[in-house]
C-alpha positions as CSV (number, residue, x, y, z in Angstrom):
1,X,28.5,76.2,125.2
2,X,31.8,76.9,127.6
3,X,33.2,80.8,126.0
4,X,36.3,80.9,127.7
5,X,35.6,83.2,131.0
6,X,39.4,82.7,132.1
7,X,43.0,83.5,130.8
8,X,43.7,80.0,133.2
9,X,40.9,78.2,131.3
10,X,42.8,79.4,127.4
11,X,45.7,78.1,129.0
12,X,44.6,75.0,129.5
13,X,41.9,75.1,126.4
14,X,45.4,75.5,124.4
15,X,47.0,72.6,126.8
16,X,44.7,71.1,124.9
17,X,45.0,72.0,121.4
18,X,48.5,71.6,121.4
19,X,48.8,68.1,121.8
20,X,46.4,67.7,118.0
21,X,48.4,67.9,114.7
22,X,45.8,70.5,113.2
23,X,42.8,73.1,114.8
24,X,40.2,74.6,112.8
25,X,40.3,78.5,113.4
26,X,37.6,81.0,112.3
27,X,37.1,84.5,113.7
28,X,34.1,86.7,113.8
29,X,34.7,90.7,113.9
30,X,33.8,94.2,113.0
31,X,34.7,96.3,110.2
32,X,32.2,98.5,108.9
33,X,33.2,101.3,111.0
34,X,36.6,101.6,111.4
35,X,40.4,100.7,110.0
36,X,41.3,98.3,112.4
37,X,38.7,95.3,112.0
38,X,37.2,94.9,115.9
39,X,37.6,90.8,116.8
40,X,34.8,89.9,118.7
41,X,35.1,86.5,119.1
42,X,37.6,83.2,118.3
43,X,36.6,79.4,117.1
44,X,38.6,76.6,117.4
45,X,38.0,72.9,117.4
46,X,41.0,69.9,117.7
47,X,39.7,67.1,118.1
48,X,37.4,67.0,120.8
49,X,37.9,70.3,122.2
50,X,35.9,73.1,120.5
51,X,36.3,76.2,122.5
52,X,35.1,80.3,122.3
53,X,36.6,82.4,123.0
54,X,35.7,86.0,123.5
55,X,38.6,89.0,123.3
56,X,35.4,91.2,124.5
57,X,36.1,90.4,128.2
58,X,38.3,92.1,130.9
59,X,40.7,91.3,131.6
60,X,41.4,88.4,129.1
61,X,44.8,87.8,128.0
62,X,45.0,85.6,124.5
63,X,48.2,85.2,124.9
64,X,48.2,80.6,125.3
65,X,46.7,81.3,122.1
66,X,48.5,83.4,120.5
67,X,51.3,81.4,121.8
68,X,49.2,78.4,119.8
69,X,48.8,79.7,116.3
70,X,52.5,81.3,116.2
71,X,52.8,77.0,116.6
72,X,55.2,75.8,114.2
73,X,54.3,72.5,115.0
74,X,50.3,72.7,114.8
75,X,48.9,72.8,110.9
76,X,45.9,75.8,111.5
77,X,43.1,75.6,108.6
78,X,40.8,78.3,107.5
79,X,38.4,79.3,105.0
80,X,39.8,82.1,102.9
81,X,42.3,83.4,106.4
82,X,42.6,86.3,104.3
83,X,41.6,88.2,106.4
84,X,41.9,86.3,109.4
85,X,45.1,86.7,109.4
86,X,45.2,90.1,109.3
87,X,43.5,90.2,112.5
88,X,45.6,88.1,114.0
89,X,49.2,89.6,112.5
90,X,48.0,93.0,114.3
91,X,48.2,90.7,117.3
92,X,51.1,88.6,117.3
93,X,53.3,92.1,116.0
94,X,53.7,91.0,112.7
95,X,53.7,88.1,113.5
96,X,51.8,85.6,111.1
97,X,50.3,82.3,112.0
98,X,51.8,79.4,110.6
99,X,52.2,77.1,108.7
100,X,49.0,77.1,107.9
101,X,45.7,75.5,105.3
102,X,43.2,77.0,103.7
103,X,40.3,74.8,102.6
104,X,39.7,77.5,99.9
105,X,42.8,77.2,98.1
106,X,43.0,73.1,98.2
107,X,39.4,73.1,96.9
108,X,40.1,75.0,93.9
109,X,42.9,72.3,93.4
110,X,40.3,69.7,94.2
111,X,38.2,70.9,91.1
112,X,35.3,72.7,93.5
113,X,35.3,76.0,91.9
114,X,37.5,79.0,91.0
115,X,36.3,80.8,95.0
116,X,33.7,78.3,96.5
117,X,31.9,79.4,99.0
118,X,32.8,77.9,102.4
119,X,28.2,76.0,102.9
120,X,29.4,75.1,99.6
121,X,32.1,73.4,100.1
122,X,31.2,71.4,103.2
123,X,27.7,70.8,101.4
124,X,29.8,69.3,99.1
125,X,32.8,66.9,101.1
126,X,30.3,66.9,104.4
127,X,27.0,66.5,102.8
128,X,25.9,68.9,106.3
129,X,23.3,72.0,105.4
130,X,25.7,75.6,106.7
131,X,22.8,77.4,108.9
132,X,23.8,81.0,107.5
133,X,20.9,82.9,109.3
134,X,22.8,85.2,111.7
135,X,25.2,85.5,109.1
136,X,24.9,89.4,109.5
137,X,25.0,89.1,113.8
138,X,26.6,91.8,115.4
139,X,29.3,90.0,116.9
140,X,30.2,93.3,119.2
141,X,26.9,92.9,121.3
142,X,26.7,91.0,124.8
143,X,25.5,88.9,125.9
144,X,25.8,86.7,122.9
145,X,22.4,84.1,122.4
146,X,23.2,80.0,122.2
147,X,22.0,80.4,118.5
148,X,24.5,82.5,117.6
149,X,27.7,80.6,119.8
150,X,25.7,77.4,118.1
151,X,26.4,78.8,113.9
152,X,29.6,80.5,115.3
153,X,31.0,77.2,116.7
154,X,29.7,75.0,113.5
155,X,31.9,77.7,111.5
156,X,35.3,75.0,112.9
157,X,33.8,72.3,113.6
158,X,33.0,71.6,109.8
159,X,36.5,73.5,109.4
160,X,38.0,70.0,111.7
161,X,35.8,68.0,109.5
162,X,36.5,68.9,106.0
163,X,40.3,69.1,106.6
164,X,41.4,65.2,106.7
165,X,39.2,64.6,103.9
166,X,40.4,67.7,101.7
167,X,43.8,66.3,102.9
168,X,43.6,63.0,101.8
169,X,42.4,63.7,98.8
170,X,45.3,66.2,97.6
171,X,47.2,63.4,98.8
172,X,45.8,61.1,96.0
173,X,46.6,63.4,93.5
174,X,50.0,64.6,94.5
175,X,48.9,67.4,94.6
176,X,50.0,68.1,98.8
177,X,53.0,70.0,97.2
178,X,51.1,72.3,95.3
179,X,48.7,73.9,98.0
180,X,52.0,73.8,100.7
181,X,53.9,76.9,98.1
182,X,50.2,78.3,97.6
183,X,50.3,78.8,101.7
184,X,54.0,81.0,101.5
185,X,51.6,84.3,99.6
186,X,49.3,84.0,102.9
187,X,52.2,83.6,105.5
188,X,54.1,86.6,103.8
189,X,53.9,89.9,106.4
190,X,54.6,92.1,102.9
191,X,50.5,91.7,102.0
192,X,49.7,92.3,105.3
193,X,51.5,95.6,106.3
194,X,49.7,98.7,106.4
195,X,52.6,101.1,107.1
196,X,51.2,104.6,105.7
197,X,53.9,105.3,102.5
198,X,53.3,101.9,101.3
199,X,49.3,102.2,101.0
200,X,50.5,103.5,96.9
201,X,51.0,99.5,96.8
202,X,47.9,98.9,96.9
203,X,47.0,100.7,93.6
204,X,47.9,100.6,90.4
205,X,49.0,104.8,88.8
206,X,48.1,105.6,85.2
207,X,51.3,107.4,84.9
208,X,55.0,108.0,85.3
209,X,56.0,111.6,85.7
210,X,57.2,112.5,88.6
211,X,54.7,115.3,88.9
212,X,52.1,112.9,89.0
213,X,53.5,110.0,91.4
214,X,54.5,112.7,93.6
215,X,51.1,113.7,94.0
216,X,49.8,110.3,93.7
217,X,52.6,108.8,96.8
218,X,51.1,111.6,98.7
219,X,47.6,111.3,98.8
220,X,47.5,107.6,99.6
221,X,50.5,108.2,102.3
222,X,47.9,110.3,103.9
223,X,44.4,108.5,103.6
224,X,46.0,105.8,105.7
225,X,47.9,107.6,107.6
226,X,44.7,109.8,108.9
227,X,42.4,106.4,108.3
228,X,45.0,104.7,110.7
229,X,44.5,107.7,113.5
230,X,41.2,108.0,113.8
231,X,40.7,104.4,113.0
232,X,37.8,105.1,110.2
233,X,37.8,103.3,107.1
234,X,40.3,104.1,104.0
235,X,36.9,105.2,101.7
236,X,34.7,106.9,104.3
237,X,38.7,109.4,103.8
238,X,39.0,109.5,100.2
239,X,37.9,107.1,97.7
240,X,39.9,105.7,95.5
241,X,39.3,107.5,92.1
242,X,40.0,110.9,94.3
243,X,43.8,109.9,94.5
244,X,43.8,108.4,90.7
245,X,42.1,112.9,90.3
246,X,44.5,114.5,92.9
247,X,47.0,113.0,90.9
248,X,46.4,114.4,87.7
249,X,45.1,117.3,88.1
250,X,47.6,118.1,91.1
251,X,46.1,120.6,93.5
252,X,47.8,123.5,95.9
253,X,45.0,125.3,97.0
254,X,41.7,124.8,98.9
255,X,40.0,126.6,95.6
256,X,41.6,123.8,93.2
257,X,41.1,121.1,95.5
258,X,37.0,121.9,95.6
259,X,37.1,121.8,92.5
260,X,37.7,118.2,92.0
261,X,35.0,116.0,91.3
262,X,35.5,112.8,93.4
263,X,36.9,115.1,96.4
264,X,33.7,115.5,99.0
265,X,32.4,119.6,98.7
266,X,34.1,121.4,101.1
267,X,36.9,119.0,101.6
268,X,39.6,121.9,101.0
269,X,38.5,123.4,104.1
270,X,38.5,121.1,106.2
271,X,41.1,120.3,108.3
272,X,42.3,116.7,106.4
273,X,42.1,118.6,103.8
274,X,44.3,121.5,104.8
275,X,47.0,118.9,105.8
276,X,47.0,117.1,102.3
277,X,47.7,120.3,101.3
278,X,50.2,120.7,102.9
279,X,51.7,117.8,102.2
280,X,50.8,117.9,98.3
281,X,52.8,121.6,98.2
282,X,56.1,120.0,99.7
283,X,56.1,116.8,97.9
284,X,55.2,118.8,94.2
285,X,58.2,121.2,95.1
286,X,60.1,118.4,94.7
287,X,58.4,116.2,92.8
288,X,61.8,113.3,91.5
289,X,62.4,112.8,96.1
290,X,58.8,112.4,96.7
291,X,57.8,110.1,92.9
292,X,58.3,105.8,94.1
293,X,60.4,104.2,92.0
294,X,58.8,102.1,90.0
295,X,59.8,100.1,87.0
296,X,57.6,100.7,83.8
297,X,56.6,97.8,82.3
298,X,57.5,97.0,78.5
299,X,53.9,97.2,76.5
300,X,53.2,94.3,75.2
301,X,54.4,93.4,71.0
302,X,51.6,94.4,68.9
303,X,50.2,90.8,67.3
304,X,50.2,88.3,70.1
305,X,46.4,88.5,70.1
306,X,45.8,85.1,68.5
307,X,48.9,83.6,70.5
308,X,46.7,84.6,74.0
309,X,43.7,83.5,73.0
310,X,45.1,79.4,71.7
311,X,46.8,79.8,75.1
312,X,43.7,80.8,77.1
313,X,41.7,77.7,75.2
314,X,44.2,75.6,76.7
315,X,44.0,76.8,80.0
316,X,40.7,75.2,80.2
317,X,41.8,71.9,78.4
318,X,44.2,71.6,80.8
319,X,42.1,72.5,84.1
320,X,39.9,70.3,82.5
321,X,42.2,67.2,82.5
322,X,43.8,68.2,85.5
323,X,40.3,68.8,87.5
324,X,41.1,72.0,89.0
325,X,40.5,76.0,88.7
326,X,42.1,77.7,86.2
327,X,42.1,80.5,87.4
328,X,45.2,78.7,89.9
329,X,46.9,77.6,87.0
330,X,47.6,81.3,85.7
331,X,45.7,84.0,84.7
332,X,44.7,86.0,81.9
333,X,48.4,88.4,82.8
334,X,50.3,85.7,82.9
335,X,48.9,84.5,79.8
336,X,50.1,87.8,78.3
337,X,53.3,87.8,79.5
338,X,53.8,84.0,77.9
339,X,53.0,85.3,75.3
340,X,54.8,88.4,74.5
341,X,58.2,86.4,76.3
342,X,59.2,82.9,76.6
343,X,60.3,83.5,80.5
344,X,58.1,85.5,81.1
345,X,58.7,86.3,85.1
346,X,55.0,85.0,85.7
347,X,53.7,82.3,88.5
348,X,52.5,80.3,85.5
349,X,56.2,79.5,84.6
350,X,57.1,78.9,88.3
351,X,57.3,75.3,90.1
352,X,54.6,73.4,90.3
353,X,52.2,75.3,87.8
354,X,55.3,75.1,85.5
355,X,55.2,71.5,85.1
356,X,51.3,71.4,85.2
357,X,50.3,74.0,82.8
358,X,53.7,75.9,81.8
359,X,55.4,74.3,79.7
360,X,52.9,72.8,77.9
361,X,52.3,76.3,77.2
362,X,55.6,76.7,75.8
363,X,55.3,74.1,73.5
364,X,51.9,75.5,72.0
365,X,53.9,78.7,71.2
366,X,57.0,76.8,69.2
367,X,54.4,74.8,67.8
368,X,55.4,71.8,69.0
369,X,51.8,71.2,70.0
370,X,48.6,72.3,68.4
371,X,45.0,71.9,69.6
372,X,41.8,70.7,67.9
373,X,38.2,69.1,67.3
374,X,37.8,65.5,68.0
375,X,34.6,65.8,68.6
376,X,32.9,67.9,71.1
377,X,36.1,68.4,72.8
378,X,39.1,70.0,72.1
379,X,42.5,68.2,72.5
380,X,46.2,68.9,72.0
381,X,47.9,67.0,69.3
382,X,51.4,66.7,69.2
383,X,52.7,67.7,66.1
384,X,55.8,65.3,65.4
385,X,53.8,62.2,66.6
386,X,51.0,64.1,64.5
387,X,48.5,62.2,66.7
388,X,46.0,63.5,69.6
389,X,47.8,62.8,72.8
390,X,45.5,60.7,74.3
391,X,46.3,62.2,78.3
392,X,43.9,60.5,81.0
393,X,41.7,62.5,82.3
394,X,42.0,63.3,86.1
395,X,39.0,61.2,87.9
396,X,36.0,62.9,88.7
397,X,36.4,64.6,92.7
398,X,35.3,61.7,95.0
399,X,32.5,62.8,97.5
400,X,32.4,60.1,99.3
């Protein structure tokens, strides 16, 4: 099995891939002990072109492959690509592979579960067992065995064969546009931003007072910066619980910090602890200047609980009728916002989701439709017509 050895070989392989409409892509990486993922292997398959790229080979430039990833004429097929895209975002200087297709999202649109695993998807659609014997391989160790390389390449050869089948089923169901719309979130650079000053956005502050937010922002920013500087996972510097406790306690010296339960013992007198104390004191002296501007969402109206529960039942009914994962249509948070307001600014009230579910949710709120039992099934009842809405259920997914 051939592994690309030189930049010239890679350029030739990428030229061959570029003759195809899509390429299946996967990566193997390590990040258990680092902040930045360590890329160890890239796999790609398009038509009869199947390649393995070893980024650890000295002198090998990935530029031909990165150019391929930026080529708008070629669709890039991944499975659950968030972490793969995070790697390419850094390699491509803040750009992302585009356009893309995620088989996990497509599987939700085809009724194959909320977050189907890759091996389950391959078995469901291709009837092939997936070798999982090297799932916990240390991909940074060299040389890689033939078995390891075979295992890695299979990830993209299966993916290459999955895509046409899934794309065809989506087309027949009229859901290709659904997936195109969903892919926009994957290629939004903001999703991969690692700027330390934006680190607090990963967490949800529990209070909105200026001094709390100033400490919250400062602790989250310092942790991200410190983790990046030392290339260590942020959780090894401070756990999320420690960020919240710092915001609550707002320590100004080492003694106060060392009394905090969520911080490592002796942290307040460490080099990093002293840096953080200095930053906290500066922020707490001017909290209004350091506190991020957050628009506090209004509390949900009292008494909407029963409406939310009705919407949950409607969601399950519609997901079953359409043959999709309910999570793809709406989240519980969406349902709460819809229950509170007809003009809720949530995903379930936009684009294809509004057509598939949102409009019916509003009709339920208005009393235009209701939910009744017919046999052992809950059905939608049209109040004006005084009759059950007899809507044809989507056919079951064709696995042939």
